[in-house]
N, C-alpha and C positions, 0 to 999 in steps of 0.2 A: 504493500500500500504506500509506504514511504517513497520507494523508488519510482513507482508509477505516477503518483499524484504530486510528488515533491512537496510534502506537507511542511517539513521544517524549513525548506527554502523559502516558502511563502508565509512563514510565521503562523501556522495554524496547527490543529490537531484533529484526530478522529472525532472527539467529542464536540469540538467547535463546528466541524463540518456537518455532523449529525443535526445539531441544533439549527444550523443555517438551512439545511435541507428541509427540515420539518417546518421552519418558518416560511420558506419559499412555498412549500406545498400548501400550507394553510392560507397563504396570501392569495393563491390562485386556483384553489380547488373548486371555487364557485363556478369555474368554466364548465365543469361537468354537468351541473344542473342547468346553468343558463343556456349553454349551447343546445342541450337536449330539448329544453323547453322551446327555444326559438325555432328549431327545425320541426318539431312535432306539432306545435300550436302557436304559430306566429301571430295570430290575431286574438288570442285569448278568448275565443268564442266557441271552442270545441271542434272547429274545423281542422282538417289535416291536408292542406293543399299539396304538400310534397309527397304524401303517401308513406311516410316513415314514422315509426313510433318513438316515444321518449326513450324507451329502453335500448332500442337499436342504436340511436345516436349517442346515448350515454356510453355504451360499450365502445363504439367507434372513436369517440373523443378520448376515452381513457387509454385505449391501445395506442393511438397516435401520440398521446402525451408521454406514455412510457417510452416509446421508441425514440422520439425526438429528444427527450430529456436525458435518457441514457446515452444516446449517441454523442451529444454535445459534451458530456462528461468524459466519455472514453476517447473520442477522437480529438477534441480540442482542449481537454483538461481545464474547462472554464466553469465557474459556478452559475450556470444559466439553466433555464428550464423552458420547455416549449409545449405548446398545445394549440388547439384551434383558436385563431386570433379573433379578438373582439373587433368589430368593425368589418373585418373580412367575412365573418359568418353572416352578418347582417346584409352585406353586399350580395352574398351568395343567395340568401333566402329571399330578401325583399326586392332586390333589383333584378338579379339574373333569372330566378325562377318565377317569382310572382309578377315582376314588372315586365321583363322581356318575354316571358312565356316559355323559356327553355325548361325541359323536365329536370327533375332531381338528378337523374343519371347523366343527362346531357351536361349539366353544370359540373359534374364530377370529372368529365373529360377535360374541361378547361383547367381544373385543379391539377390533374395528372400532367397535362401539357406544361403547366407552370413549373411543377416540380422537376420535370425532365429538362426543361430549358434552363432552370436555375442550376441544376447539376452541371450542365455543359458550360454555362457562363462562369460558374465558380471555379471549375477545374481550369478553365482558360484564363481566369483573372479578369474577365470582361464585366462581371457583375458590378464591381466597385467603380469601374470606369464609367459605366452607364449612369450609375447613381450620381457621380460627380459631375457628369456632363449636363444634367438638367438644371434649370434655373433655381437658385436658392429660394427665391420668392415663393415658388410653388412647393418646393420640398418642405420648407418649414411650416407651411400652412396645412398640409395634408393631414398630419396627426390631429390637429385641432378641429379640422372640418369633420373628420371621422368621429371625434369626441362629441361634437354637437349632434351628429347623426345618431350616435348611440344613446346619448342623453334623451333625445326626442323619442326614440323607440321605448326607452324606459318609462318616460312620462305618459306615453300612449298606452303601454301595457298596464300601467297602474290606473288608467282612467283619469289621470290629472289633466291631460291634454286630449280633447275630443274633437270630432268633426263639427263643422258649422257651415251651413249652406252659404251664408253671406260672406263670412270672413275666412272660410276654409278651416281654421282652427279656433278653438275656444277652450276656456278653463272648465273642467268638470265641475258639476254643481256640488257644493258642500251644504246647500240650504236644506235643513231638516223640515222647514215649514212648507217646502214645495211638495205638492201632492204627488207629483210625478217622481219624486225622489224617495229614497228610503235609507235607513241606517245601513242596510245590507250593501248598498252601492257605495256609500261613503266610507265605510270601515276599511276596505282594502287601500283606499287612497291615504287614509290616516296611518295605516301600517307602513306603507311605502315611505312616507315623510319621516316617521319616527325611526325607521330602520336606517335611512340615509343619514339622519342627524347623529344617530348612535355610531355609525361607521366613521363619520367625520371626527367626532369627539374622541373615539378610541384611537384613531390614526394620529390625531394630534398629540395624544398622550403616549404614542409609540407602543401601544399594546399589540403584541404579535398576533397575527391572524385576525385583525380587526374586521376585515371584510367577511370572513367566514362566521365569526362570532356574531356580527351584526345581522347577517342573513339568517342564521339559526335563531337569533333572538326575535327577528321579525316573524319567523315561522311560528314560534311559541306564542307571540302576541296575537297573531292571526287566529290561531286555534282557540286561544282563551277568549278572545272577543267573539268568536263564533257562537258562544253561549248566549250572546245578546241579540242574535239574529234568528228570526223564526225560520225553521226548516233548514238551517245551515248544515247540520250534520247529516240530514236525510239526503240532501242533494250531493253532499260531498261523498257519501258512500257510493253513489252512482257514478261519480266522475273518476275516482281513484281506483285503479286496478292493481292491487299488490300481487306480484308474482314472484316466483323464486328466481335467484340469479341464473339458474339453468335456463329458464324460460326467456330471460333477458338475452342470453347468448343465442338462443334459437331465433329470436326476432332479429337480432343483429345479422345472423347468418342468412336469413331469408329476405330481409328488407334492404340492407345496406351493403354488406360485404360483397365485393366483386361486381356490384351493379355497374360500375364504370365500364366493365368489359362486356357484360351480358346484355346491357340495354343502352349504355351511354353513347355508342357511336351511331345510333339510329336517330338521325335528325329529321326524318321524313315528315313528322307531324308539324314541326316548326316551319320547315321549308315549304310545305303545301300552303300554309297560312300566310307566310310573309315573303316567300320567294327565295331563290338560291343566292342572289346577290346580297340581300339583306342578311341571310344566314352567315355568309362568309365575313361580312363586315362586323356583324355582331360578335362572332367568335374571335376575330382578331383584336378588336378594341376591348372586349371584355377580358380576354386573356391578358392583354397588355395592362389593363387597370389592376387586375389581380397581382401581376408581377410587380408593378410599380409600388403599390401600397405595401406589399410584403417586403420589398426591398428596402423601403424607407423605414418601415417598422423594425425590421431585424437589425439593420445597421445602426439605427438610432439607439436602440436598446443596448446593442453590443458596445458601442462607444461609451454610453452613460454608465453602464454597470462596470466595465473594465477600468474606466477612469476612477470610479469610486473605490474599486478594489486594488488600485495601483497595479494594474495589469496591462499597462501600455508600454510599447517598445520605445526605442530611442527616437523614432519618427512620430511618436504620439498616436500610434495606431494600436488597436487591441492585439495582443499576442495570439497566435494561432487563429487569426481572423478568418482565413479561407476555410479552415477546418470547421469553425463554428458555423459559417454560412452553408457549408456542405451538409452539415447535420440537419440544418433547417430545410434544405432542398430535398434530402432523402426522406425526412419526416413528412413533408408535404405530399410526396409521391405515395408514401405508405398510407397517409390519411385519406387520399382520394380512393385508394383501393378499399379501405375500410368503410368509406362512405361519409366523410366529413370534410369541411372546408379547409382552407389553407392553414397549415401549422406554422406558427411563428414564435419568436422569442418574446416572452412576456416581460413587461416593464416591472412587474411585481418581484422580479428576481432581485431588485434593489433592496427589498426587505431582507432577503437572505444574505446579501453582501453586507448589509448593515449589521447583521447578526454575527458576522465574522467569516462568512464563506469566501474562500480564496481559491479553491481547486475544483476539479471535476467530481470530487467525492461528494460535494454538496449536491450536485446533479444526480448522482447515483442514489443517494438516500431519498431525494425528492421523487425519483422515478419509482423506487420501491413503494413509497406511500401511494403513488398513483395506481400502481399495480394492485395494492390491497383495496383501494377505493373502487376498483373495477367490479368487485363482487358485492357492492353495496347499493346497486341501482334501485332496489325496491324501497330502501330507506330514503334515498335522495329524491324519489318521486313525490314525497310528502311535502317538499319545499314549495310553497305557493308562488305564483307568478308575481304577486305584489312584493314579495321579499326579493326575488331576483331582479325585479324592476329597479329597486333601490341600488343594487349593484351596478346595473347598466348606467344609471345616472352618475354614480360615483366614479366609475371608470371613465365616463365621458368627461367629467371634471378634471381628472388626472391628465387626460390627453390634451387638455387645453394649454398645458405649460409651454409647448413649443411656440405659441403665438408671441411670446415675449421677444423672440428673435427677429421679428419683422420690423423693418425700418419704416414706421408708419408715416413719417414726414416726407419720405421719398415716394412720390406717387407712382414712379416706374416700378417700384417694389410693392407698395401697399395695395394698389388696385388689383394686380393679379393674385396677391395673397388673400385679399378680402373675397374676391370672386370664388377662389378655391374653397375658402372657409364657408361662405354663405350658401353657395349653390348646392353643396352636398345635402344638408338637411332640408333645404327648401324644395328640392326636386326629388328627395328620397333616393338619391343616386350618387355614389361616390365617384364614378367615372365621369359624370357630367361636371362635377366640381373640378377635377383635374383638367378636363378639356377646356373649360372656360378660363381657368387660371393660366394654362400654358398658352392658349391662343391669344389671350389678351396681352400676355407678356411679350410675345413675338411682335404683335401689331404695335404696341407702345414703343418697344425697342427700335423697330425699323423707322418709325416716324420721329424718334428722338435722337437719331444718329448713332445708335448702338448696334447697328446691323451686324458688325463683325463679331460681336460678343455672343451671338446666338450659335449654339452648337448644331452640327448636322443632325444629330440624333433628335434634338428638340424639334427641328423642322419635320422630320419624318413622322414622329409621334403626333405632332399637331395636325398634319395632313390626314392621318388616319382618323383622328378624332373629328375633324371637319367632315370627312366622308361619312362617319357614323351619324353625326347630327343631321346632315342633309339627306341621307338615304335610309336611315333606320328608325327615325323617330317622327 
């Protein structure tokens, strides 16, 4: 263990790495429940538009987390952890499947393509070069735009933000005097708000596992308050189907595992409805959006965590960076085969680093915990959506941090950044935000005399996005 992970060299111990791994796990284990709930019940109305169950996605998410987290520990010896990325999962479900109309299996093909492309780009060293070639104004705004998008999803899942015919969005009613309202509809919103505030307060006090503790506390509060709602437990008994872990694995095997190969390459339904040209452009631009978001997410987290852990080389770059990105690419490919969205490095690893994690042993311990959690899907199913909604809002808040790097008084930078940031939640589409940000950056740069600063790759990506906007929407 000492020779492989270099514990003494990095000033750590097995005990410290264990605590760090456990801290990282408890900081990000919410993804198992949140991801499963998002795929199985995206609108919180009992519908299942993707055709996969909570248990199937729970197992798929857990397996991909185990693979990605173990790989980054063994290949790169870094204290990182990976799982299906927040924001990318929302893009998969709400934009690609529900918005564009691709089937669940079709969308998995794009994830598989992304993973394979990233493996090739990482091995050749092109992945980082592409990242560096895109305008900073767009790069720094993408995480914040995704954060707003995720927060909006959380607010909607909780019923705090609702549809309105005149203004499109409105605040959910808290009015007990309204005859159309009831405590039963208000109670979940109250649980979400209390859960969010609890997570924030515990995070401020640096309580380990604040997100998980807050989510579980919200679950307890939800069921206790259920006694105050008429017919709560009667309807709940009809909704929750507790099955054995064995049954969960059976659902995983029949509904999600290997669907990318058995059904994914059949795009005939989409092609008949929208045409072959539309299909080709949709595939190219959507795969491109997946790639870019994952690239920014992984590299940003990699730099932040390694800087905090003092694991940067003499050039100021993370040690074993290519191996870390290769782990991410392989895990994404595995995730597509299992049936889940893009696997990426979680920013919550900073909690493990703060707890003393300095080597890949932190990742190994975290991966072991994910493996154990794989068999607890029946228990995890009891977590209500109003509790996971609070987590979505909190993660969205965390992702807003990158916006501080925007030079707001320079309009050549701030306008593309703002469009990237704003268009994502307003259009319910991450790729549209990237498209508007990149295209506006190029137009402004050309007319402001900065034509030579635009990279060739930026021109190519922008042209693809323009074709997507003109021909597919």
